N, C-alpha and C positions, 0 to 999 in steps of 0.2 A: 803233671808236667815233668819232663825229663831234663836234667841238667848234667852236662858232661864237660870235662876238660879235654882238650885236643891239642895236638902239636901243630897241625896244618889246617887252620880254620878256613882259609880260602879254598883249599883243595876239597875239604869235606863239604863245604857249602855247594861247590860245583857238582860233586857226586850226588848230593841229595837232590839238587835240581834235576839232574839227568835221570834220577830214579822216580821223578814225579812229585817230589816234595815241594811245598810252597815256602821258600826261604826268603825271609825279609831282607830287603836291600840295605837297610841301615845297620851299620856296625858301630857299636859304641866302644870308644877307646878311653882308657883311664890308666892310672898308675897300677891298677890291679890286672891289666891286660886288655885283650880285645874280646868283645862279646857280640853274638848274633843270635837271633831267634827264628823260629819257623814253625810250620805245621806239616805233619806227615799226611799221607793219603787217607788215613783213617781219622784225621781230625785231631790227633794228639799234638799238643804244643810242646816245644822243647827249646832249650837255650844251650848254646855251645860257647865255651870260653877258652881262650888261649892265654896262658899265664905270660907275664912279662918275660922278655928274653933274659936268660940267666937265672931263672927261678927253677 
């Protein structure tokens, strides 16, 4: 599984969908930021996280 911090979570989710990735629709939001997961075309799972604003 790949985990990565990103600045533009929504933009990256869109780009991954356009590239054929299976991005999960649910976004989890907490005091630690926003998180979303998905699966690439090869079946590898991953999670993307955007830190809270100001971090």
